[in-house]
C-alpha positions as CSV (number, residue, x, y, z in Angstrom):
1,M,-17.9,-15.9,21.1
2,N,-18.4,-17.3,17.6
3,A,-15.8,-19.3,15.7
4,V,-14.3,-16.3,13.9
5,E,-13.9,-14.4,17.2
6,T,-12.2,-17.4,18.8
7,T,-10.0,-18.7,16.0
8,G,-9.8,-15.9,13.5
9,R,-10.7,-18.2,10.7
10,F,-12.9,-17.3,7.8
11,G,-13.4,-20.8,6.4
12,A,-9.9,-22.0,5.6
13,F,-8.4,-18.5,5.7
14,G,-7.0,-16.3,8.4
15,G,-5.4,-17.6,11.6
16,R,-2.3,-16.4,13.4
17,Y,1.1,-17.1,12.1
18,V,3.6,-15.0,14.1
19,P,6.8,-15.2,16.1
20,E,6.4,-16.5,19.6
21,T,7.4,-13.0,20.9
22,L,4.2,-11.5,19.6
23,M,1.7,-14.1,20.8
24,A,1.3,-12.4,24.2
25,N,0.5,-9.1,22.5
26,L,-2.0,-10.7,20.2
27,L,-3.7,-12.6,22.9
28,E,-3.8,-9.4,25.1
29,L,-5.3,-7.5,22.1
30,Q,-7.9,-10.2,21.4
31,A,-9.1,-10.1,25.0
32,A,-9.1,-6.3,25.2
33,Y,-11.0,-6.0,21.9
34,A,-13.6,-8.6,23.0
35,D,-14.0,-6.7,26.3
36,A,-14.3,-3.3,24.6
37,R,-17.0,-4.6,22.2
38,Q,-19.2,-5.3,25.2
39,D,-18.2,-2.1,27.2
40,T,-21.0,0.5,26.8
41,A,-18.6,3.3,27.9
42,F,-16.0,2.4,25.2
43,Q,-18.7,2.1,22.5
44,A,-20.2,5.5,23.5
45,E,-16.8,7.2,23.3
46,L,-16.2,5.6,19.9
47,R,-19.6,6.8,18.6
48,Q,-19.0,10.3,20.0
49,T,-15.5,10.5,18.4
50,L,-16.8,9.3,15.1
51,A,-19.5,11.9,15.2
52,E,-17.5,14.9,16.5
53,F,-14.0,14.2,15.2
54,V,-14.5,12.2,12.1
55,G,-17.7,13.8,11.0
56,R,-20.0,10.8,10.7
57,P,-22.4,9.9,9.2
58,T,-20.9,10.6,5.8
59,P,-23.5,11.4,3.1
60,L,-25.0,9.0,0.5
61,Y,-24.8,11.0,-2.7
62,F,-26.8,10.3,-5.9
63,A,-24.5,11.1,-8.9
64,A,-27.2,12.3,-11.3
65,R,-25.1,13.4,-14.2
66,L,-22.8,10.4,-14.0
67,S,-25.8,8.1,-13.8
68,E,-27.2,9.6,-17.0
69,A,-23.9,9.2,-18.8
70,W,-23.4,5.6,-17.7
71,G,-26.9,4.3,-18.1
72,G,-27.9,3.4,-14.5
73,R,-28.3,4.8,-11.0
74,V,-25.0,5.5,-9.2
75,Y,-24.9,6.3,-5.6
76,L,-21.6,7.2,-3.8
77,K,-20.9,6.6,-0.1
78,R,-18.8,9.8,0.6
79,E,-15.9,8.5,2.7
80,D,-13.9,11.2,1.0
81,L,-15.7,13.6,3.3
82,A,-14.6,11.9,6.5
83,H,-11.9,13.8,8.5
84,T,-8.4,13.3,6.9
85,G,-10.0,12.5,3.5
86,A,-10.7,8.7,3.6
87,H,-12.3,5.8,5.3
88,K,-9.0,5.0,7.1
89,I,-9.9,7.3,10.0
90,N,-12.7,5.0,11.2
91,N,-10.3,2.2,12.1
92,S,-7.5,4.5,13.3
93,V,-9.7,6.1,15.8
94,G,-11.1,2.8,17.1
95,Q,-7.7,1.2,17.5
96,A,-6.1,4.3,19.0
97,L,-8.9,4.3,21.7
98,L,-8.2,0.6,22.2
99,A,-4.4,1.2,22.5
100,R,-5.0,3.8,25.1
101,R,-7.4,1.5,27.0
102,I,-4.7,-1.2,27.4
103,G,-1.9,1.2,28.3
104,K,0.0,1.3,25.0
105,R,1.4,4.9,24.7
106,R,3.4,4.3,21.4
107,V,1.7,3.4,18.1
108,V,3.4,2.1,15.0
109,A,1.6,1.9,11.6
110,E,2.3,1.2,8.0
111,T,0.9,3.1,5.0
112,G,0.8,2.9,1.2
113,A,-1.2,5.8,-0.2
114,G,-0.5,7.7,3.0
115,Q,-4.2,8.0,4.1
116,H,-3.9,5.4,6.9
117,G,-0.7,7.1,8.1
118,V,-2.4,10.5,8.1
119,A,-5.5,9.1,9.9
120,T,-3.3,7.3,12.5
121,A,-1.2,10.4,13.1
122,A,-4.4,12.5,13.6
123,A,-5.9,9.9,16.0
124,C,-2.7,9.7,18.0
125,A,-2.4,13.5,18.1
126,R,-5.9,13.7,19.5
127,M,-5.3,11.1,22.2
128,G,-1.7,12.1,23.1
129,L,0.0,8.9,21.8
130,E,3.4,8.7,20.1
131,C,3.1,7.8,16.5
132,V,5.7,6.2,14.1
133,V,4.6,5.5,10.5
134,Y,6.5,3.3,8.1
135,M,6.1,4.0,4.4
136,G,7.8,2.6,1.3
137,G,10.3,5.0,-0.3
138,L,8.4,4.8,-3.6
139,D,5.2,5.7,-1.9
140,C,6.8,8.6,-0.1
141,E,7.8,10.0,-3.5
142,R,4.3,9.6,-5.1
143,Q,2.4,10.6,-2.0
144,R,4.5,13.5,-0.8
145,P,1.6,15.7,0.4
146,N,0.5,13.0,2.8
147,V,4.1,12.6,4.1
148,E,4.1,16.3,5.0
149,R,0.6,16.0,6.6
150,M,1.8,13.2,8.8
151,K,4.8,15.2,10.0
152,L,2.7,18.2,10.7
153,L,0.4,16.0,12.8
154,G,3.4,15.0,14.9
155,A,4.2,11.6,13.5
156,T,7.7,10.3,12.8
157,V,7.7,9.0,9.1
158,V,10.2,6.3,8.4
159,P,10.9,5.8,4.6
160,C,11.5,2.1,3.8
161,E,14.1,1.8,1.0
162,A,14.5,-2.0,0.8
163,G,13.2,-4.2,-2.0
164,T,10.1,-3.0,-3.8
165,R,9.9,0.2,-1.6
166,N,6.1,-0.1,-1.3
167,L,3.4,-1.2,1.1
168,K,4.7,-4.7,1.6
169,V,8.1,-3.4,2.7
170,A,6.5,-0.9,5.1
171,I,4.5,-3.7,6.7
172,N,7.6,-5.8,7.1
173,E,9.4,-2.9,8.9
174,A,6.4,-2.1,11.1
175,I,6.3,-5.7,12.2
176,R,10.0,-5.7,13.0
177,D,9.5,-2.6,15.2
178,W,6.6,-4.3,17.0
179,I,8.7,-7.4,17.6
180,A,11.5,-5.3,19.0
181,N,9.2,-3.2,21.2
182,P,6.3,-5.5,22.2
183,A,5.6,-4.2,25.7
184,G,4.6,-0.5,25.2
185,T,3.8,-0.5,21.5
186,H,0.6,-1.1,19.6
187,Y,0.7,-2.0,15.9
188,L,-2.2,-0.2,14.3
189,I,-2.8,-2.2,11.2
190,G,-4.7,-0.3,8.5
191,S,-6.4,-3.0,6.6
192,V,-8.3,-6.4,7.1
193,V,-4.9,-8.2,6.9
194,G,-2.5,-9.7,9.4
195,P,-2.9,-12.1,12.3
196,H,-6.1,-12.6,14.3
197,P,-7.7,-10.4,15.7
198,Y,-6.8,-7.7,13.1
199,P,-9.0,-8.8,10.2
200,L,-12.1,-9.1,12.4
201,M,-11.3,-6.0,14.4
202,V,-10.6,-3.7,11.4
203,R,-13.8,-5.0,9.7
204,E,-15.8,-4.2,12.7
205,F,-14.3,-0.7,13.1
206,Q,-15.0,-0.1,9.3
207,R,-18.5,-1.6,9.2
208,V,-19.9,1.8,10.1
209,I,-19.6,2.5,6.4
210,G,-21.9,-0.4,5.3
211,D,-24.3,0.0,8.2
212,E,-24.8,3.7,7.5
213,A,-25.1,3.1,3.7
214,R,-27.7,0.4,4.1
215,E,-29.8,2.6,6.5
216,Q,-29.4,5.7,4.3
217,F,-30.3,3.8,1.1
218,A,-33.3,2.1,2.6
219,A,-34.6,5.5,4.0
220,R,-34.6,7.0,0.5
221,H,-36.1,3.9,-1.2
222,Q,-38.9,2.7,1.0
223,G,-36.8,-0.1,2.5
224,L,-35.3,-1.4,-0.7
225,Q,-31.5,-2.0,-1.3
226,P,-29.3,-1.5,-4.3
227,D,-28.7,-4.1,-6.9
228,A,-25.0,-4.1,-6.5
229,V,-22.3,-2.7,-4.1
230,V,-18.9,-1.9,-5.4
231,A,-15.6,-1.2,-3.7
232,C,-11.9,-1.3,-4.5
233,V,-9.7,-4.0,-2.9
234,G,-6.1,-3.8,-2.0
235,G,-5.8,-5.3,1.5
236,G,-9.6,-4.7,1.5
237,S,-10.7,-2.6,4.5
238,N,-13.0,-0.2,2.8
239,A,-14.6,-3.0,0.8
240,M,-15.0,-5.2,3.9
241,G,-16.5,-2.3,5.8
242,M,-19.0,-1.7,3.0
243,F,-19.8,-5.4,2.4
244,A,-20.4,-5.9,6.1
245,G,-23.7,-4.0,5.8
246,F,-25.0,-6.0,2.9
247,V,-23.4,-9.5,3.1
248,D,-26.6,-10.9,4.7
249,Q,-28.7,-9.6,1.8
250,P,-28.4,-12.3,-0.8
251,R,-30.0,-10.3,-3.6
252,V,-27.4,-7.5,-3.3
253,E,-24.4,-8.3,-5.4
254,L,-21.0,-7.6,-3.9
255,H,-18.2,-6.6,-6.3
256,G,-14.6,-6.0,-5.3
257,V,-12.2,-4.3,-7.7
258,E,-8.5,-5.1,-7.8
259,A,-5.7,-3.2,-9.5
260,G,-4.4,-4.7,-12.7
261,G,-1.5,-2.3,-13.2
262,N,-0.6,-1.0,-16.6
263,G,-1.6,-4.2,-18.4
264,Q,1.9,-5.0,-19.5
265,G,3.8,-5.4,-16.2
266,P,3.1,-6.7,-12.7
267,T,-0.4,-6.7,-11.4
268,S,-1.9,-6.2,-7.9
269,A,-4.9,-8.4,-8.6
270,T,-4.3,-11.0,-5.8
271,L,-7.7,-12.8,-6.0
272,N,-7.6,-13.0,-9.7
273,H,-4.0,-14.1,-10.2
274,G,-2.8,-15.4,-6.8
275,R,-3.0,-18.6,-4.8
276,P,-3.3,-19.3,-1.1
277,G,-0.2,-18.9,1.2
278,V,0.9,-17.2,4.4
279,L,2.0,-13.5,4.5
280,H,2.1,-11.0,7.4
281,G,0.6,-13.5,9.9
282,A,-2.4,-14.9,8.0
283,Y,-3.3,-17.5,5.4
284,S,-4.9,-15.9,2.4
285,Y,-4.5,-15.5,-1.3
286,L,-1.1,-14.1,-2.3
287,L,0.7,-13.1,-5.5
288,Q,3.5,-15.7,-5.8
289,D,6.0,-16.9,-8.3
290,A,6.5,-20.6,-9.2
291,E,8.8,-21.1,-6.2
292,G,6.3,-19.6,-3.7
293,Q,8.2,-16.3,-3.3
294,I,6.1,-13.1,-3.2
295,A,5.8,-11.7,-6.7
296,P,6.4,-8.1,-7.7
297,T,3.3,-6.0,-7.8
298,G,2.2,-2.9,-9.8
299,S,-0.5,-0.3,-9.6
300,V,-0.8,3.4,-10.2
301,A,-2.7,3.5,-6.9
302,A,-0.3,3.2,-4.0
303,G,-3.0,2.0,-1.7
304,L,-3.8,-1.0,-3.9
305,D,-0.1,-2.0,-4.5
306,Y,0.0,-5.0,-2.2
307,P,0.6,-8.7,-3.0
308,G,-2.0,-10.1,-0.5
309,V,-5.6,-9.5,0.5
310,G,-7.6,-9.9,3.7
311,P,-8.6,-13.5,4.6
312,E,-12.3,-12.7,4.7
313,H,-12.1,-11.5,1.1
314,S,-10.5,-14.9,0.2
315,Y,-13.4,-16.6,1.9
316,L,-16.0,-14.5,0.1
317,N,-14.3,-15.1,-3.2
318,D,-14.2,-18.9,-2.8
319,S,-17.7,-19.1,-1.4
320,N,-18.9,-17.0,-4.4
321,R,-20.7,-14.5,-2.2
322,A,-18.6,-11.7,-3.7
323,R,-17.0,-11.4,-7.1
324,Y,-13.7,-9.8,-7.7
325,H,-12.7,-8.0,-10.9
326,V,-9.6,-6.3,-12.4
327,V,-9.3,-2.7,-13.6
328,Q,-6.1,-1.3,-15.2
329,D,-4.4,2.0,-14.5
330,G,-5.7,3.8,-17.6
331,E,-9.3,2.8,-16.9
332,A,-9.0,4.1,-13.3
333,L,-7.4,7.4,-14.5
334,S,-10.3,7.9,-17.0
335,A,-12.9,7.3,-14.3
336,M,-11.1,9.7,-12.0
337,A,-11.3,12.5,-14.6
338,E,-14.9,11.6,-15.5
339,L,-16.3,11.9,-12.0
340,S,-14.4,15.1,-11.4
341,R,-15.9,16.7,-14.5
342,T,-19.4,15.4,-14.2
343,E,-20.0,15.7,-10.5
344,G,-17.3,18.1,-9.2
345,I,-15.9,15.3,-6.9
346,L,-12.2,14.4,-7.2
347,P,-11.9,10.7,-6.2
348,A,-8.8,8.9,-4.9
349,L,-7.0,6.7,-7.4
350,E,-8.0,3.7,-5.3
351,S,-11.7,4.6,-5.4
352,S,-11.4,5.3,-9.2
353,H,-10.8,1.6,-9.8
354,A,-14.3,0.9,-8.3
355,L,-15.8,3.7,-10.4
356,A,-14.2,2.3,-13.6
357,F,-15.7,-1.2,-12.9
358,T,-19.1,0.4,-12.2
359,K,-19.0,2.0,-15.7
360,K,-18.3,-1.3,-17.3
361,L,-21.0,-3.1,-15.2
362,L,-23.6,-0.6,-16.4
363,R,-22.5,-0.9,-20.0
364,E,-23.1,-4.6,-19.7
365,R,-26.3,-4.4,-17.6
366,P,-27.9,-1.0,-18.0
367,G,-30.5,0.2,-15.5
368,L,-28.9,-1.3,-12.4
369,T,-28.8,0.7,-9.2
370,V,-25.2,0.6,-7.9
371,L,-23.7,1.8,-4.6
372,V,-20.0,2.7,-4.8
373,N,-17.8,3.2,-1.8
374,L,-15.9,6.4,-2.6
375,S,-13.2,5.5,-0.1
376,G,-11.1,8.6,-0.4
377,R,-10.4,11.9,-2.1
378,G,-7.8,12.4,-4.8
379,D,-5.9,15.5,-3.7
380,K,-3.1,13.3,-2.5
381,D,-2.7,11.8,-6.0
382,L,-2.5,14.9,-8.1
383,P,1.1,16.0,-7.7
384,G,2.5,12.7,-8.6
385,L,0.1,12.1,-11.6
386,L,0.7,15.6,-13.0
387,A,4.5,15.3,-12.6
388,K,4.5,12.0,-14.6
389,G,2.1,13.3,-17.2
390,L,-0.4,10.5,-16.3
391,L,-3.3,13.0,-15.9
392,K,-4.2,16.1,-17.9
393,T,-6.2,18.9,-16.4
394,E,-7.1,20.5,-19.7
């Protein structure tokens, strides 16, 4: 095993900072995952499930009208077309298979935008596992369609009403559940955050995005690669999955896009405004106040409304292999509407942050070929946006 597989460290970042009661579970999971990576039967079942249940490979789509309007060549990796409507299903399927392999019949998960919760509920339903999803009360309100989808898929949805009522609170409650029920429960983390082995494991279950995109792009362009790859970053799973396919290609720029909120209040741009610390079991960049307490966050996109970021993103940021940018709510909403009207594709609010940055990038450097990870579809966002008057359909 390499150093990351052994220690869970990406440079200075990562590690495992958890209560003693969880160490046995994490060591068991680390060993089980390492074994599953080498097990041809497990990998074959994972590939078959991704093909037949998830619908992989997802298409690589050239957005011709958007490209003409923005002055470059824009390609979209269509994770919105994966089963349940987002990239989250890739990791949920992988971890659910792993939970079943090690005899865990109960799964707990956290969710912000609801897509990870829906994906986990679907994966557990397929594999006959009990599913409990923790979701911030605020996120339950703004993502009501996904709450109902989770329930229909057989999951128990637990609203978390403490504090900020968002993703951070949901993660806190999921961890408390896991501590209370360590023996028969698997915590299915949805992003590249948390203690080792989660950041590594989630990246590897999501790297199917980047591996497919690299192969698809090269097949259409005589072996060439795009000038830049762009993805939104909250915890950072969709970006890490996409970056994994290109990080060894130094001429391909990697751009992560964080949520800047409304420009007047709290932000969720951890790498741009945070500093290193420990949250949810790992050492990474965090949004903190002067006393080191977790700072309030803000974003129109529930899936980006998180005060931390995956430790590998912190490493890529500090090593300058990837650059991280900030997009505000209004810019994301505008990009959401523009893609809908030029290409007939309704993107998730999270993905719309990546699109908004791509537009700015092409204004500054016209003619680039840019590959955007369209991490999810926007059906889930419409009721909340329309109710608050944040998006107009006419």
